[in-house]
MARGUBA-980721 format. One record per atom (N, C-alpha, C): residue in one letter; x, y, z. Coordinates in steps of 0.001 Angstrom, whole numbers, plus 500000, padded with zeros to 6 digits. Atoms other than C-alpha are relative to their C-alpha. Layout:
% MARGUBA-980721
aXYZ
...
This chain:
% MARGUBA-980721
m499655499869498758
m459983467178495309
m500909498801500966
p498973501241499563
p462662464848496686
p499465499901501331
k500456500136498797
k461753462846499698
k500747499851501134
n498435500014498736
n465170462628501653
n500390501546499820
h499481498783499823
h466157466578502424
h501440500173499898
t498433500020500216
t469806465492501993
t500081500061498491
q499786499966501243
q469163465081498456
q499478501433499141
y499626498867500522
y469551467864496262
y499694500333498423
t500237500369501357
t468201468326492604
t499980501515499303
g500090498598500106
g469034472216492375
g500586500051498485
v499435499931501375
v470656473692489394
v501320499499500071
f498457500220500466
f474323473114490203
f499895498477500628
d499935501533499607
d473502469398491570
d501089500062501414
a499084500004499313
a475579470327494752
a499398499828501425
p501088499623498885
p474169469177498249
p500241500887501077
p499546499136499126
p474025471585500756
p500555499328500976
a499113500517499208
a476543471639503512
a499126499435501434
p500465499983499423
p475113469995506484
p500254501012501379
h499650499091499165
h474633471986509775
h499507499249501230
p500887500505498422
p474614470611513432
p499075500438500613
t500950498798499165
t471876471655515495
t499962499230501399
g500094500515498500
g471453470938519576
g501259499762500532
p498659500475499149
p473652469367521590
p501127499448499143
n499063500061500482
n475910468612518738
n500609501082499210
l498901498999500580
l477279471742517973
l501302500156500632
p498740499798499621
p480833472482518116
p500110500802501557
e500098499325499035
e482147473924521061
e500391501727500051
m500267498399500397
m482997477260519438
m498882500857499143
e500925499148500556
e480105477687518011
e498766500274501338
r501235499671498894
r478016477568521486
r501012501135500702
s498989499235498744
s481149479727523502
s499792501073498840
g499842499065500967
g480944482187520108
g498689500913500189
a501292498992499818
a477363483753521526
a500725500815501160
a499576499257498683
a478800484588524833
a501283500734499613
g499189499722500249
g481908485358523273
g499659501628499210
r500397498993500830
r479915488132520989
r499609501049501251
r500805498807499039
r478266489491524191
r500895500707501168
l498842499525499130
l481391490081526267
l500064501432499967
p499745498463500163
p482467493440524671
p498654500663500368
m501140499125499754
m478943494759524512
m499745500130501215
l500656500067498669
l478284493904528269
l501213501006500601
v498812499169499354
v481835495519529233
v499725501680499487
a500081498577500236
a481013498606527162
a498734500511500729
l501268499404499180
l477653499093528838
l500299500214501415
a499570499301498495
a479060498905532278
a501071500801500440
l498669498809499964
l482116501220531511
l498936501335499545
a501044498869500239
a478862503652530123
a499225500164501395
v501065499743498895
v476837503089533157
v500963500627501386
i498690499347498763
i479996503583535554
i500522501646499557
l499966498657500340
l480773506679533633
l498995501129500172
i501340499487499948
i477237508073533666
i499734500702501617
a500090500236498454
a477078507378537383
a501382501357500396
g499128499435499545
g480482508914538098
g499613501747499530
v500019498689500725
v479635512450536218
v498690500601500893
i501135499549499518
i476244512585537961
i500468500288501526
l499979499515498643
l477772512303541502
l501129501116500250
f498671498961499999
f480749514585540757
f498866501424499718
s500641499033500380
s478136517157539576
s499031500248501421
v500914499880498995
v475865516619542746
v501419500740501344
f498905499441499307
f479185517280544761
f500533501203499733
m499474498666500093
m480251520335543177
m498442500689499987
f501140499384499758
f476637521508543299
f500035500527501637
r499761499895498533
r476922521005547085
r501357501165500619
n498943499498499723
n480264522477547389
n500398501310498983
p499071498811500928
p481064525938545396
p501125500488500127
a498562499232500208
a484345526826546443
a500709499042499696
t499064500578500282
t485605524050545584
t500098499915498475
a500135500060500805
a484045523873542717
a500386501099498729
a499453499069500582
a485306527359541699
a501584500015500165
t498172500297500351
t488992526219542472
t500596499138499306
l499703501006501434
l488323523054539712
l500191501131499235
r499995499120500798
r487555525926537866
r501218500857499270
d498636499073500529
d490251527994537938
d500938499338499453
i498864501013500215
i492550524785538078
i499664499707498338
f500304500295501716
f490982523989534571
f500275500977499058
l499339499243500818
l491390527121532948
l501117500468500047
v498027500023500035
v495312527326534008
v500246498879498543
v499131500857500788
v495594524121532385
v499334500132498285
l499982499987501163
l493611525019529149
l500704500972499552
g499263499173500677
g495487528234528757
g501589499057500094
v498685500927500322
v498818526018528995
v499924499335498801
q500380501039501235
q497448523612526559
q499751500898498682
s500193499393501095
s496582526300524070
s501350500647499928
m498715499341500381
m500076527793524460
m500659498613499450
i499160501212500588
i501933524315524014
i499081499693497880
i500370500040501616
i499641523790520542
i499998501037499075
g499771498694500843
g500100527097519352
g501606499790499389
l498631500530500282
l504020526275519678
l500110499109498963
l499832501424501237
l503615523029517964
l499487500479498425
l500495499839500891
l501501524496515321
l501137501160499317
i499062499129500827
i504450527298514615
i501157499175499617
a499467501130500537
a506888524154514547
a499491499514498661
i500460500660500863
i504836522396512042
i499968501132498594
l499742499240500827
l504654525380510058
l501155500468499361
t498108499647500767
t508573526049509874
t500080498805499481
a499578501286500678
a508846522388508989
a499430499891498639
v500267499904501625
v506554522632505847
v500992501375499162
v499096499332500885
v508208526059504730
v501367499350499375
y498347500777500647
y511700523850504928
y499657499506498938
l500612500803501284
l510249521245502874
l499763500439498918
v500164499619500635
v508767523432500798
v501586500491498935
l498932499911500775
l511953525107499784
l501324499072499641
k498991501319500534
k514357521867499842
k499261499259498542
l500736500715501324
l511592520821497262
l500307500844498752
h499222499060501046
h512564524015495183
h501076499612499392
d499000500361500387
d515944523122495331
d500081498943499155
l499841501482500782
l515826519612494231
l499262500409498578
i500038499694501134
i513865521072491355
i500660500942499072
h498722499749500350
h516288523241490408
h500911499959499595
l499098500936500394
l519008520877490498
l499809499318498689
v500509501270500671
v516985518613488691
v500217500822498308
q499828499154501231
q516477521664485589
q501374499930499816
t498309499381500526
t520143523079485784
t501013498979499707
e499119500930500463
e522122520160485868
e499850498677499729
l500229501408500564
l520345516536485596
l499672500360498354
r500474499889501667
r518690517846482420
r501057499999498803
p499426500355501554
p521580518353480150
p500832498779500239
i499113501163499779
i523626515504481713
i499040499041499084
m501030500910500489
m520268513355480759
m500288500423498277
q499712499731501584
q520700515207476893
q501395499752499608
q498624500597500809
q524417514409476610
q499589498393500158
a500276501237500207
a523356511057477574
a499388499314498520
d500835500561501275
d520674510529474949
d500743500284498742
d499147500085501487
d523119512256472247
d501368498879500012
t498824501038500205
t525886509709473283
t499207498270499794
v501078501558500133
v523151506947472943
v499945500097498316
r500212499794501174
r522261508142469595
r501190499935498710
t498664500280500937
t526174508391468079
t500227498300500342
v499002501961500080
v526951504763469160
v498794499033499378
r500893500792501421
r523620503600467277
r500436500104498703
s499618499537501510
s524409505717464223
s501062498775499505
r498657500722500503
r527947504046464540
r499629498743499926
a499692501729500240
a527030500361465152
a498781500080498442
i500821499940501302
i524351500852462137
i501141500102498730
f498124499650501358
f527710502110459819
f500194499049499789
i498833501693500066
i529506499068460982
i499393499205499854
s500977501301500646
s526774496749460399
s500088500031498416
d500422500151501483
d525961497884456983
d501273500213499280
s498939499477500583
s529580499178455901
s501264498208500327
a498875501293499495
a531666495891457485
a499534499029499991
v500975501357499323
v529043493238458950
v499645499411498577
k500813500532500977
k527150493041456027
k500580499475499041
p499387500352501184
p529520492629453017
p500802498888500708
v499084501062499664
v531475489852455153
v498978499035500166
i501195500818500116
i528284488441455784
i499434499260498767
e500245500753501523
e527389487968451956
e501032499450499318
v498866501094500780
v530833486827451040
v500152498499500628
m500469501378499186
m530446483830453540
m499347499476499842
a500575500822500518
a527708483225452527
a499861499189498696
c499618500647501483
c528534482827448764
c501088498913499963
v498935501176499680
v531597480779450005
v499214498938500572
a500485501373499568
a529192478515451755
a499385499352498954
a500812500691501205
a526919477966448471
a500726499501499275
v499307500598501128
v530046477435446234
v500441498609500970
k499869501211499375
k530962474763449169
k498893499161499587
s501419500803499735
s527559473297449084
s499972499681498322
i500161500382501337
i527695473132445521
i500953499128499437
i498882501163500337
i531254471496445063
i499647498998500694
r500221500792498896
r530058469186447993
r499133499126499447
s501458500715500521
s527129468046445960
s500362499241499180
f498812500360501579
f529293467525442712
f500533498611500458
t498847501137499530
t531749465226444734
t499371499086500463
r501016501360499678
r528972462954446172
r499786499430498836
s500720500619501191
s527425462373443191
s500954499140499441
e499236500417500880
e530625461286441587
e500343498648500711
q499521501044498902
q531462458737444598
q498763499317499733
């Protein structure tokens, strides 16, 4: 075991990172603990306030049944209006989905009836151009290259004879 705790003789021979303790802690680390507690304290305070409000409201409604009946009726009317709005929104969303499905069907039909023949014609054109390029290469370019190669070989032979005589 090493005498000094800063020496390290482990597998990777890397010293551990120093960690300040006590009053030498950086400001961020000291304020970090309080910063992490703040949201928890705010949430706890809001929960206590909410629970206290529900309890006070319940006691008030229990002591005043006429007010409770009026609030119940208002709440039921609001729920009915909300249900009608949600129903209308669902009908609108269903209509939009049906419209999109019909447009998707039209797009698929367009691809199958119009774009597929165009793509087939383009493929036929590319195949024709490729076969003509191969034909021209074999019938015109290849013989020219062979002739030029023979001419270059003859020039090279003549040049080699003329150099040896000089």
